[in-house]
N, C-alpha and C positions, 0 to 999 in steps of 0.2 A: 480713695480711702478705705471702702469696703474690701477692695482687692488686697491691699496691705494688711488689713486687720485680719482677713481670712488666711493670708500667708504666715503672719505671726501666730495665729492659732494653730496652724499645722505644724510649724516648727517647734512650738512649746508644747504640743499635744495637750491642749487645755482649751476650754471654752471660756473665753473672755467676755463675750457679750451674749446675753440671752435675748433671742430675737423672737418676735411674733409678727402678725401680719399687720398690726397697728402701732407697735412700738417696740423699743428694745431697752434693756436694763443691764448695767454692768454687773457682772457675776462676782460673788465673794473672791474667787481666785482673781478675777480681773482687777478687783481693787487691790489686793496684795501686790500684783505685778506692777501695777501703776505706782504704788507708793515706793517700791524697791527702784523701779526706773527713774522716778523724779528724783529720789536721793541720789543715785548715780549720776544723773544729769547735773544736779546742783554741785556734787563734789567736783565733777569734771570742770564746771565753770569757775569754781574757786581755784583749782589747780592753774587754770589758764590765767586767772587773775594773779595768782601769786607770782607766776613766771613774768606776767606783764610788768609787775612793779620792779622787777629787777633788771628788765630789759631797758636799754636806752632809748628805744624809739617808742613813742606812745602807741598803744595798741589795745585791743580787747573791745568788749560790749559794754556800752553806756546805756543804762535803762533811765529814761527821764519822764517825769510826768509834768503836764502843764495844762492849766485850764484853757478852755476853747476861747475863740476870739481873737482879739489882737495879739496876746502874748503868744499863742501857739502859732499864728500866721507869721509873727516877726521871726520866731525861731526856725520855722519851716523854710522861710525865704532865704534865709542866710546860711542854713545848714550845709548846702553844697559846698560854700566856701571852707568851712570847717573840715569836711570830709575830704575834699581835695588836697588840703594842706596835710592832712594826717591819713594817708591811704590804708593803714593798717587798724583804724578805729572803725567800729560799728556802732550806730545809734538806734535804740529803739524808742521812738517817741510816742508816749501814751497820752492822748489828749482826752482829758476827762475831769469832770468837777468833783470826783469822789476824793476824799481826803486819804490817801494812801498812808500804810505804815511802811516806812522806809525800809526797816529791817525785815520784818515779815514778808512783805512783797518784793523784797530784793531790789529796791529802787535806789539808784546812786544819787540822783539829783531831782529834787521837787520845786517846782516853781509855784507859789501860792501866796495868798494874803490872808492876814488874821489881825484881830484886835486883841486877841488873848494868846500870848505865848507860853502858857502853861503846857499846851500839848506839844510844844517845840523844845521842851528841856532836854530831851535826849539827843538833839541834833545840833550841829554847827548852822549858824544862820548867818547869811549875808545880805543885808538889807538894802533894798533898791529905792525905796521912798514910800510916799503916802499914796493910797488909792481910797476912793469913796464911791459909794453907789449913788447914781443919779437917775433922774427920770428921763427916758427917752420914749419916742414913739415914731411911727412912720409919718412923714409929712402929710400923707393922704388922710390920717385919722383925725387931725385937728385943724379946724378951719382958721385961716390966717386972721380972720376978724374976731376969733374967740380970745377973751382976755383971761389969762391965767396968772394969778398973783400969789397965791398960797395953796398947799396941799389940798385943802378942802375943795377947791375948784376942780380937782381930778376925779371927784366921786361920781360925776355924772359920765365918765368916760369908761370904756371897758379896759380891764387890767389883765396882763400876763403875770401869773405868780410863779414862785419857786419852791412852794411847798405843795408837793403833790398829795398829801395826806389829809389836809384840812380845807374845807370850803371856804375859810376866811383866813387872811393874813394880817398881821400887825406890823407895820413898817415903822421903825424908828428913824425920824427925820429931823435934821438940825437946820435952823433957820439962819438968816443973815447976821443976827445979833447973838447967835449961839444958843438961842433957845431950842429946846428939845421937845418934840411932840410925838405922839403915836397916831399913825394914820391906819384905820381899818378899812381893808379893801376885800372885795368878793371877786377873785379872778374869773374872767370868762375861760381861761385855759391856764394850766399850772403843770410845771414839770421840774424835776430836780436836775435836768439837763440844761446847762446854760446855752448850749448849741440850739436846743429846741425852743428855748425861750427867745433867743436871738431871732431865729427864723420866723417865729410867730410875731415878734414886734415888727420886723422888717415887712411882713406881709400885711400889716395893718390890723391884726387880731386885737391889739390893746397896748396900753401903755406898760413899759417894763421898768423895773428898778434894778439897774446893773451896775457892776464897777465900771469907772470911766476908763479904766486900761482896757476892758474888754470891747466897749463901744466905740472907742476912738476912731478907728478906721471906717466904721459905718457911718460915723457923723462926717468925717472928711469927704466921703464919696456922695454925701447926700441921702443915703438910704435911711438914716434915723436922724431926727431932730432932737435937740436938748429942750426939755420943758422945765420950768421954774429953776433957772440956773442959779439962783440964790439959795435954793434948797438941796439938801443932799443927805446922805447917810453918814454915821459916825466914821472918822478916819481909821483906816486899817492899814497895816504895813505890808507892803509888796515885797516878797524876799525870796531867797533861794535857800533851800535847806538841803543839808547832806549829813552823813553819819560821822565822819572823822576825816581831819586833815591828814593825820599821821598815817592812816591806812589807805589813803585814796591812791587809785591809780593815777599815774601821770596823765593819762588821757582825761580823766574826770576832772583833775585840777585845771587842765588847759580849757575843758569845756565850760566849767563854771566861769572862769575869766571871759571867755569868748561870749556867752549870753548875758553876762552882766553888763558888758558895754552896750549891749544891743537892746536890753530891756529897760534900763534906768531911765530912758527918755520917755517912757510910758507914764512915769509917775509925775506928781505935781512938785515934789521936792527932790532934790539930787544931792 
């Protein structure tokens, strides 16, 4: 990378990066060059997409975001089938818990869940079904003889949280009769990364409160056990979001249909 950067600076006859023995910083000229290069790259991609929309054979790059865990694993496992069937299609799979702006981040397809669709008003949404947060933990964390009948029984166990900014979290939990309570916990470890929370839970760090679609495969192979199965978080809608059907690349339309068939079995309702 350093060699390529040095060659670029020599070709342009400018200093793009200011270097010192301890750090480097992009120069003002470097920022201007980056902005123009980024705009040119974006225009080239749009030109390719425009051509792909007119071409008969599906082609082009599809940028996809998906939460970690079972949804990401399901797509990754079956992706070779899609790519083999459409050899001129490229897929960039972004596994992240971050809520991307589809337009600003140039995302074609987003797989996510929400109980509030106000943030999805600018997108087309294809609903997969319902998901809910559930309590899970490594089998090594909870002794088989320990009786757990309600959320208050979890207070003596360590927790893995998803709010990295505050020492306490308040979880909304729904009971078997539809009653709703607030459970206050002090996580031993917390992260806004679902992957990090999953790893910690599997490693026995504490109880995690995670979407059932995310933990499904971990329960199936015995790495996690469900606690308090009659208690769970409020229902959210697991769905696929994209910008517009009219302007969609043929490849994107085919990809949405492809993952829809593979993801809907992760939900409780179909």
